[in-house]
C-alpha positions as CSV (number, residue, x, y, z in Angstrom):
1,M,-34.6,-22.5,-75.5
2,S,-31.8,-21.2,-73.2
3,K,-29.2,-23.3,-71.3
4,L,-30.9,-22.5,-68.0
5,D,-34.1,-23.5,-69.2
6,I,-32.8,-26.8,-70.2
7,I,-31.1,-27.0,-66.8
8,W,-34.7,-26.5,-65.1
9,L,-36.2,-29.0,-67.4
10,C,-33.8,-31.6,-66.3
11,I,-34.5,-30.5,-62.9
12,G,-38.2,-31.1,-63.1
13,F,-37.8,-34.3,-65.0
14,S,-35.3,-35.7,-62.4
15,G,-38.1,-34.8,-59.5
16,Q,-40.5,-36.5,-61.6
17,A,-38.3,-39.7,-62.0
18,L,-37.5,-39.9,-58.4
19,F,-41.2,-39.3,-57.2
20,S,-42.4,-42.1,-59.8
21,A,-39.6,-44.6,-58.7
22,R,-41.2,-44.7,-55.3
23,F,-44.1,-46.7,-56.9
24,L,-41.6,-49.2,-58.6
25,I,-39.8,-49.6,-55.0
26,Q,-42.9,-50.2,-53.3
27,W,-44.1,-52.6,-55.9
28,I,-40.9,-54.6,-55.9
29,C,-40.7,-54.8,-52.2
30,S,-44.4,-55.9,-52.0
31,E,-43.8,-58.6,-54.7
32,K,-40.9,-59.9,-52.6
33,Q,-43.0,-60.3,-49.4
34,Q,-46.2,-61.2,-51.4
35,R,-48.1,-58.7,-49.3
36,S,-48.4,-54.9,-49.5
37,V,-45.5,-53.1,-47.7
38,I,-44.4,-49.7,-47.7
39,P,-40.5,-49.5,-47.2
40,V,-38.5,-46.4,-45.8
41,A,-37.1,-45.9,-49.3
42,F,-40.7,-45.2,-50.4
43,W,-40.7,-42.1,-48.0
44,Y,-37.1,-40.9,-48.9
45,F,-37.9,-41.2,-52.9
46,S,-41.2,-39.2,-52.1
47,L,-39.5,-36.7,-49.9
48,F,-36.7,-36.1,-52.5
49,G,-38.8,-36.1,-55.4
50,S,-41.1,-33.8,-53.8
51,I,-38.4,-31.2,-52.9
52,T,-37.2,-31.4,-56.4
53,L,-40.6,-30.8,-57.9
54,L,-41.2,-28.1,-55.3
55,C,-38.1,-26.2,-56.5
56,Y,-38.9,-26.8,-60.3
57,A,-42.6,-25.4,-59.5
58,I,-41.3,-22.2,-57.7
59,H,-39.0,-21.5,-60.5
60,R,-41.7,-21.6,-62.9
61,H,-44.2,-19.7,-60.5
62,D,-46.8,-22.4,-60.6
63,P,-49.0,-22.1,-57.4
64,V,-50.7,-25.4,-58.1
65,I,-47.8,-27.7,-57.9
66,T,-46.0,-25.6,-55.3
67,A,-49.2,-26.0,-53.0
68,G,-49.3,-29.6,-53.6
69,Q,-45.5,-30.3,-53.3
70,S,-45.3,-28.4,-50.1
71,F,-48.0,-30.3,-48.2
72,G,-46.2,-33.5,-49.5
73,V,-43.0,-32.6,-48.3
74,L,-44.7,-32.3,-44.6
75,I,-46.3,-35.5,-44.7
76,Y,-43.3,-37.5,-46.0
77,L,-41.1,-35.7,-43.3
78,R,-43.5,-36.8,-40.7
79,N,-43.5,-40.3,-42.0
80,L,-39.8,-40.5,-41.7
81,Y,-40.0,-38.9,-38.1
82,F,-42.4,-41.5,-37.0
83,I,-40.0,-44.2,-38.3
84,K,-37.2,-42.8,-36.8
85,V,-39.1,-42.2,-33.3
86,K,-40.6,-45.8,-33.3
87,P,-38.8,-47.9,-36.2
88,P,-41.1,-50.4,-37.9
89,T,-40.6,-54.2,-36.9
90,T,-37.9,-55.9,-38.7
91,E,-40.4,-57.8,-40.9
92,A,-41.8,-54.5,-42.0
93,Q,-38.4,-52.9,-43.2
94,T,-36.9,-53.5,-46.2
């Protein structure tokens, strides 16, 4: 395995770690508030994890992951746009 292959594996695993961390963030925030909440950080981790995984998928020439992550990036950007245009109430922000 070449150094470049190892770098790309690290990029792929980093993207997966970011993407998975969003669930941990959501769980911790929900536990703190004793109800289900989706904090703004959830959307940022979703976006950056998805972009990282998208780069990895494009490098690997994987059309399935590329298509799935491309669609996700659009959804995460749209949610962040909504938050910027009409911020959630102070109670919902974490």
